[in-house]
C-alpha positions as CSV (number, residue, x, y, z in Angstrom):
1,M,189.6,25.4,124.9
2,T,191.4,28.7,125.0
3,V,191.8,30.9,128.0
4,P,190.3,34.4,127.6
5,P,192.6,37.3,128.2
6,T,192.6,38.7,131.7
7,P,191.1,42.3,131.8
8,A,193.6,44.9,132.9
9,G,193.0,46.4,136.3
10,P,193.1,50.1,137.1
11,G,196.6,51.6,136.9
12,R,198.2,48.6,135.2
13,A,198.9,47.8,131.6
14,R,197.5,44.7,130.0
15,R,200.2,42.1,129.2
16,G,200.6,40.4,126.0
17,C,198.6,37.4,125.0
18,R,199.5,34.3,126.8
19,N,198.5,32.2,123.9
20,L,199.4,32.8,120.4
21,G,196.9,30.5,119.0
22,P,194.6,30.8,116.0
23,G,192.3,33.1,118.0
24,C,194.9,35.7,118.7
25,G,195.3,38.8,116.6
26,A,199.0,38.1,116.0
27,A,198.2,34.8,114.5
28,A,195.9,36.5,112.1
29,G,198.7,38.7,110.9
30,R,197.7,41.9,112.7
31,R,199.9,43.9,115.1
32,H,199.0,43.4,118.7
33,V,199.1,46.6,120.7
34,T,199.1,46.6,124.5
35,R,198.1,49.8,126.2
36,P,196.9,50.7,129.7
37,R,193.2,50.0,130.0
38,D,192.8,49.4,126.3
39,K,189.1,49.6,125.4
40,W,187.1,50.0,122.3
41,A,186.2,53.7,121.9
42,A,182.5,54.6,121.4
43,R,181.7,56.1,118.0
44,P,181.4,59.8,118.0
45,G,177.8,61.0,118.2
46,S,176.6,57.9,120.0
47,R,174.8,57.8,123.4
48,G,177.9,58.2,125.5
49,H,181.0,56.1,126.0
50,R,180.1,52.8,127.6
51,R,182.7,50.4,128.8
52,T,182.2,46.9,127.8
53,S,183.4,44.0,129.8
54,P,184.6,40.8,128.1
55,A,181.9,38.2,127.6
56,P,182.1,35.1,129.8
57,P,183.3,31.9,128.2
58,Q,180.7,30.4,125.9
59,T,180.5,27.2,124.0
60,P,180.9,27.6,120.3
61,E,177.6,28.3,118.5
62,P,176.8,27.8,114.9
63,A,177.5,30.8,112.8
64,P,174.4,32.9,112.3
65,R,172.7,33.0,108.9
66,P,173.6,36.0,106.9
67,A,171.0,38.8,107.4
68,A,169.4,40.7,104.6
69,P,171.4,43.7,103.4
70,S,170.9,46.4,106.0
71,S,170.3,50.0,105.2
72,A,172.3,51.1,108.3
73,R,174.9,53.7,107.6
74,Q,178.5,52.3,107.7
75,H,180.9,54.5,109.6
76,P,184.4,54.9,108.0
77,Q,187.4,53.4,109.7
78,H,189.2,55.6,112.1
79,P,193.0,55.4,112.4
80,Q,194.6,54.3,115.6
81,H,195.9,57.1,117.7
82,P,198.5,56.9,120.6
83,A,197.2,57.5,124.1
84,A,197.0,61.1,125.1
85,P,199.5,62.3,127.7
86,G,198.4,61.4,131.2
87,G,195.3,59.6,129.9
88,T,194.4,56.1,130.3
89,R,192.0,55.7,127.3
90,S,192.7,55.2,123.7
91,T,190.5,54.8,120.7
92,R,190.6,52.1,118.1
93,S,189.0,51.6,114.8
94,T,185.3,50.8,114.9
95,Q,185.7,48.3,112.1
96,Q,184.3,45.0,113.0
97,R,187.0,42.3,113.0
98,P,186.1,38.9,111.7
99,A,186.2,36.2,114.2
100,A,189.2,34.0,113.9
101,P,188.6,30.3,113.6
102,G,188.6,28.6,117.0
103,S,187.8,31.8,118.8
104,T,185.5,31.4,121.8
105,Q,184.6,35.0,122.2
106,Q,181.4,35.9,120.3
107,R,180.1,39.3,119.7
108,P,176.4,39.9,119.9
109,A,174.8,39.3,116.5
110,P,173.4,42.4,114.9
111,Q,169.6,42.8,114.8
112,P,168.2,41.7,111.4
113,A,167.3,44.6,109.2
114,A,163.8,45.2,108.0
115,P,162.8,42.9,105.1
116,S,163.9,44.5,101.8
117,A,162.0,44.5,98.6
118,A,165.2,43.9,96.6
119,A,165.0,41.5,93.7
120,G,165.6,37.9,94.5
121,S,164.3,38.1,98.1
122,T,162.3,35.0,99.0
123,Q,160.9,36.4,102.2
124,Q,157.1,36.5,102.2
125,H,155.5,39.7,103.4
126,P,152.2,39.4,105.3
127,A,149.2,40.8,103.4
128,P,148.1,44.2,104.7
129,Q,145.2,44.0,107.1
130,P,142.3,46.4,106.4
131,A,142.1,49.3,108.8
132,A,139.7,48.9,111.6
133,P,136.9,51.4,111.8
134,S,137.4,54.2,114.2
135,A,135.7,53.9,117.5
136,G,134.3,57.5,117.3
137,R,133.2,57.3,113.7
138,M,130.2,55.4,112.5
139,E,129.9,54.2,108.9
140,R,126.8,55.5,107.2
141,P,124.7,52.7,105.7
142,Q,123.8,52.7,102.1
143,P,120.2,53.9,101.2
144,D,119.3,50.4,99.8
145,S,120.2,48.7,103.0
146,M,118.9,51.3,105.4
147,P,115.7,50.1,107.2
148,Q,112.9,52.6,106.8
149,D,109.4,52.6,108.4
150,L,106.4,52.3,106.2
151,S,105.0,55.6,107.2
152,E,108.3,57.4,106.4
153,A,108.6,55.5,103.1
154,L,105.0,56.6,102.1
155,K,105.7,60.2,103.1
156,E,108.9,60.3,101.1
157,A,107.5,58.6,98.0
158,T,104.3,60.7,97.8
159,K,106.0,64.1,98.4
160,E,105.9,65.1,94.7
161,V,102.2,64.1,94.0
162,H,101.2,65.6,97.4
163,T,102.6,69.0,96.2
164,Q,100.7,68.6,92.9
165,A,97.4,68.0,94.7
166,E,98.0,71.1,96.8
167,N,98.7,73.2,93.7
168,A,95.6,72.1,91.8
169,E,93.6,75.2,90.8
170,F,90.6,74.2,92.8
171,M,92.6,73.7,96.0
172,K,94.6,76.9,95.5
173,N,91.5,78.9,95.2
174,F,90.0,77.2,98.2
175,Q,93.1,78.1,100.3
176,K,92.9,81.7,99.2
177,G,89.3,81.8,100.4
178,Q,87.9,82.0,96.8
179,V,85.3,79.3,97.3
180,T,81.6,79.6,96.3
181,R,78.7,77.7,97.8
182,K,78.2,75.7,94.6
183,G,81.9,74.7,94.5
184,F,81.8,73.7,98.2
185,K,78.7,71.6,97.7
186,L,80.3,69.8,94.7
187,V,83.4,68.8,96.6
188,M,81.5,67.7,99.7
189,A,79.2,65.5,97.5
190,S,82.2,63.9,95.9
191,L,83.8,63.2,99.3
192,Y,80.6,61.6,100.5
193,H,80.8,59.0,97.6
194,V,84.5,58.4,98.2
195,Y,84.2,57.8,102.0
196,E,81.1,55.7,101.6
197,A,83.0,53.3,99.3
198,L,86.2,53.4,101.4
199,E,84.6,52.7,104.7
200,E,82.4,50.0,103.2
201,E,85.6,48.1,102.1
202,I,87.2,48.8,105.5
203,E,84.3,47.2,107.3
204,H,84.6,44.1,105.1
205,N,88.3,43.8,106.0
206,R,88.2,44.9,109.6
207,E,89.4,41.5,110.9
208,N,91.9,41.0,108.1
209,P,95.4,41.1,109.6
210,V,96.6,43.2,106.6
211,Y,94.4,46.1,107.9
212,A,93.0,45.2,111.4
213,P,95.6,47.3,113.3
214,L,94.4,50.5,111.5
215,Y,90.7,50.0,112.3
216,F,89.5,53.1,114.1
217,P,85.8,53.5,113.3
218,E,84.9,55.8,116.2
219,E,87.8,58.1,115.7
220,L,88.2,58.3,111.9
221,H,85.1,57.3,109.9
222,R,83.5,60.2,108.1
223,K,80.3,58.8,106.5
224,A,77.9,59.8,109.3
225,A,79.4,63.4,109.4
226,L,79.1,63.7,105.6
227,E,75.4,62.6,105.7
228,R,74.7,65.5,108.1
229,D,76.5,67.9,105.8
230,M,74.5,66.6,102.8
231,A,71.3,67.3,104.6
232,F,72.5,70.8,105.4
233,W,73.4,71.7,101.8
234,Y,70.9,69.7,99.7
235,G,67.9,69.3,102.0
236,P,66.1,66.3,103.4
237,R,66.0,64.6,99.9
238,W,69.7,64.9,99.4
239,H,70.1,61.3,98.2
240,E,68.3,62.3,95.0
241,A,69.9,65.7,94.6
242,I,73.7,65.2,95.1
243,P,75.8,65.0,91.9
244,Y,78.0,62.0,91.0
245,T,80.8,63.1,88.6
246,Q,82.9,60.9,86.4
247,A,86.2,61.4,88.3
248,T,84.3,60.5,91.5
249,R,83.1,57.3,89.9
250,R,86.6,56.3,88.9
251,Y,87.8,56.9,92.4
252,V,85.0,54.7,93.9
253,Q,85.6,51.9,91.4
254,R,89.3,51.8,92.4
255,L,88.4,51.6,96.1
256,Q,86.0,48.7,95.5
257,E,88.5,46.8,93.4
258,V,91.2,47.2,96.0
259,G,89.0,46.1,98.9
260,R,87.8,43.0,97.1
261,R,90.9,41.8,95.4
262,E,93.9,43.4,97.1
263,P,92.8,44.4,100.7
264,E,96.4,45.0,101.7
265,L,96.4,48.1,99.6
266,L,93.6,49.7,101.6
267,V,96.4,51.0,103.9
268,A,97.5,53.4,101.2
269,H,94.0,54.9,100.7
270,A,93.4,55.2,104.4
271,Y,96.7,56.9,104.9
272,T,96.0,59.4,102.1
273,R,92.5,60.4,103.2
274,Y,92.4,60.2,107.0
275,L,95.8,61.7,107.8
276,G,95.3,64.4,105.3
277,D,91.9,65.3,106.9
278,L,93.5,65.5,110.3
279,S,96.2,67.8,109.1
280,G,95.1,70.2,106.3
281,G,91.4,69.6,106.8
282,Q,91.3,71.8,109.9
283,V,92.6,74.8,107.9
284,L,90.0,74.3,105.2
285,K,87.3,74.2,107.8
286,K,88.1,77.7,109.0
287,I,88.4,79.0,105.5
288,A,85.0,77.6,104.5
289,Q,83.3,79.0,107.6
290,K,84.7,82.5,106.9
291,A,84.2,82.5,103.1
292,L,80.6,81.1,103.2
293,D,79.5,82.8,106.3
294,L,78.6,79.6,108.1
295,P,77.5,79.3,111.7
296,S,80.3,78.8,114.3
297,S,78.4,75.8,115.7
298,G,79.9,73.7,112.8
299,E,76.8,73.1,110.7
300,G,77.7,72.3,107.1
301,V,81.3,71.4,108.0
302,D,80.9,68.4,110.2
303,F,83.2,66.5,107.9
304,F,86.2,68.4,109.3
305,T,85.3,67.8,112.9
306,F,86.8,64.8,114.8
307,P,85.1,64.8,118.2
308,N,86.7,61.6,119.4
309,I,90.3,62.7,118.9
310,A,91.6,64.9,121.7
311,S,95.0,65.5,120.1
312,A,95.5,65.1,116.4
313,T,99.3,65.0,116.7
314,K,99.3,62.2,119.2
315,F,96.7,60.2,117.2
316,K,98.8,60.5,114.0
317,Q,101.8,59.2,115.9
318,L,99.7,56.2,117.1
319,Y,98.4,55.6,113.6
320,R,101.9,55.7,112.1
321,S,103.2,53.3,114.7
322,R,100.4,50.9,113.8
323,M,101.2,51.2,110.1
324,N,104.9,50.4,110.9
325,S,103.8,47.3,112.8
326,L,102.1,45.7,109.7
327,E,104.0,42.6,108.5
328,M,104.5,42.7,104.7
329,T,107.0,41.4,102.2
330,P,109.2,43.9,100.3
331,A,107.1,43.3,97.2
332,V,103.8,44.1,99.0
333,R,105.4,47.1,100.6
334,Q,106.4,48.5,97.2
335,R,102.8,47.9,95.9
336,V,101.4,49.9,98.9
337,I,103.7,52.8,98.1
338,E,102.6,52.8,94.4
339,E,99.0,52.6,95.5
340,A,99.4,55.7,97.7
341,K,100.7,57.6,94.6
342,T,97.6,56.4,92.7
343,A,95.3,57.7,95.5
344,F,96.8,61.2,95.2
345,L,96.4,61.1,91.5
346,L,92.7,60.2,91.8
347,N,92.2,63.1,94.1
348,I,94.0,65.5,91.7
349,Q,91.7,64.3,88.8
350,L,88.7,64.9,91.1
351,F,89.8,68.5,91.8
352,E,90.5,69.2,88.2
353,E,87.0,68.0,87.1
354,L,85.3,70.1,89.8
355,Q,87.2,73.2,88.6
356,E,86.1,72.5,85.0
357,L,82.5,72.2,86.1
358,L,82.7,75.5,87.9
359,S,84.3,77.3,85.0
360,K,81.7,75.9,82.6
361,D,78.8,77.1,84.8
362,T,80.4,80.6,84.9
363,E,80.6,80.7,81.1
364,D,77.0,79.5,80.7
365,Q,75.7,82.2,83.1
366,S,77.5,85.1,81.5
367,P,75.5,85.3,78.1
368,S,72.1,85.0,79.8
369,Q,73.1,87.7,82.3
370,A,74.2,90.0,79.4
371,S,71.0,89.4,77.4
372,G,68.8,90.2,80.4
373,L,70.7,93.4,81.0
374,R,70.2,94.4,77.3
375,Q,66.4,93.7,77.6
376,R,66.1,95.9,80.7
377,V,68.0,98.7,79.0
378,G,65.8,98.4,75.8
379,S,62.5,98.6,77.7
380,R,63.7,101.8,79.4
381,A,64.6,103.3,76.0
382,Q,61.2,102.5,74.6
383,D,59.5,104.3,77.4
384,S,61.4,107.5,76.6
385,T,61.4,107.4,72.7
386,P,58.5,107.4,70.2
387,A,57.6,104.1,68.6
388,E,58.3,103.7,64.9
389,T,55.7,102.7,62.2
390,P,56.5,100.0,59.7
391,R,57.3,102.8,57.2
392,G,59.9,104.3,59.6
393,K,57.8,107.4,60.6
394,P,57.5,108.2,64.3
395,Q,54.3,107.2,65.9
396,L,53.0,109.0,69.1
397,N,52.1,106.9,72.0
398,L,48.6,106.9,73.5
399,P,49.4,109.2,76.4
400,S,50.6,111.8,73.9
401,Q,47.6,111.4,71.5
402,A,44.8,112.1,74.2
403,P,45.1,115.9,74.4
404,L,45.0,116.3,70.6
405,L,41.8,114.3,70.4
406,R,40.2,116.5,73.0
407,W,41.1,119.6,71.0
408,V,39.7,118.1,67.8
409,L,36.5,117.1,69.4
410,T,36.1,120.5,71.0
411,L,36.7,122.2,67.7
412,S,34.2,120.0,65.9
413,F,31.6,120.7,68.5
414,L,32.0,124.4,68.1
415,V,31.8,124.2,64.3
416,A,28.6,122.1,64.5
417,T,27.1,124.6,66.9
418,V,27.8,127.6,64.7
419,A,26.4,125.8,61.7
420,V,23.1,124.9,63.4
421,G,22.7,128.6,64.5
422,L,23.1,129.9,61.1
423,Y,20.6,127.4,59.8
424,V,17.9,128.5,62.3
425,M,18.4,132.2,61.3
């Protein structure tokens, strides 16, 4: 074991090495310089000049494994300079000296550099971890995985066909106030047949869990109100007088088929009719009363009146919440959405047929009205012009012939009188 050199005190020079063993610089072939307070000088540009004290005696440790090539900048060697006059410090080269064999003084091992991507490196790099989502940012779910209520899904899926129904010619004229009594009677008769079939199937399935939460007979059912309207428009024997068009028959047949074979699809038809009547039906009621000059008491438009619903907005919210509570598989849910589209298409066909009937009636009435007008004009002309004989000569009417007859008779009487007088003479 070697004895470490004694550090020089202040004001005294360090003596030569006491031991010229293998750990001394002289033994390694280098010149040994002794100066007062000889220390390693800090590299220019570092964080100040710190004095280092010699390390305490340590037991020899195994040599550290060579580190990966470092990218640290190597500082060039500085030549040794003599001590400045009056100074006690001197600088030496910052080159690291290799430790001599048998030396007990160990310098702190440098920190290993960052793993290099050089060829031949066997160090395994950890796989990059995915970045964690930000706490203040929420990821938007995809549309396919986004949960959506049944009422919202129906509203979104039927947006296009709903617009088509509103833009049907019959409904556009209705909204403009261009509605006749005949047209209003036709549409009310068709609605009576539709609601009679719909509410009959609802009654058959009122305890079925696929529809039971939506059973509101006192608030929504329209059959009784439509019966009063039929009596107002068609009289006491309205059952025999109301029309039953082909489009209305197709609508009724579809409702009966759904109620008997697929009652879970009744939700789509109830949604289409009842919520539509609660929304746009109130506007149509005011238009009909104004255009047809109906009494303000509501006679003839009972269909649009819901006396047991205080707030249409709150009731629609309740109805939608009940719809969203229905338990159904994704396949049944999709069938309900498609059936709602079918319900709108059936209504569109009904409106188109009513418009065709009204247009046809207008065309049928136009020729008869024109012929009647021509007959009235012709009779007036005959009164003011002389009649024509079969040969084309004008023939006087009886009122114009009466004065001439009187003159002829008078002249004949005078001639006869004169003749008799001459005969007597």
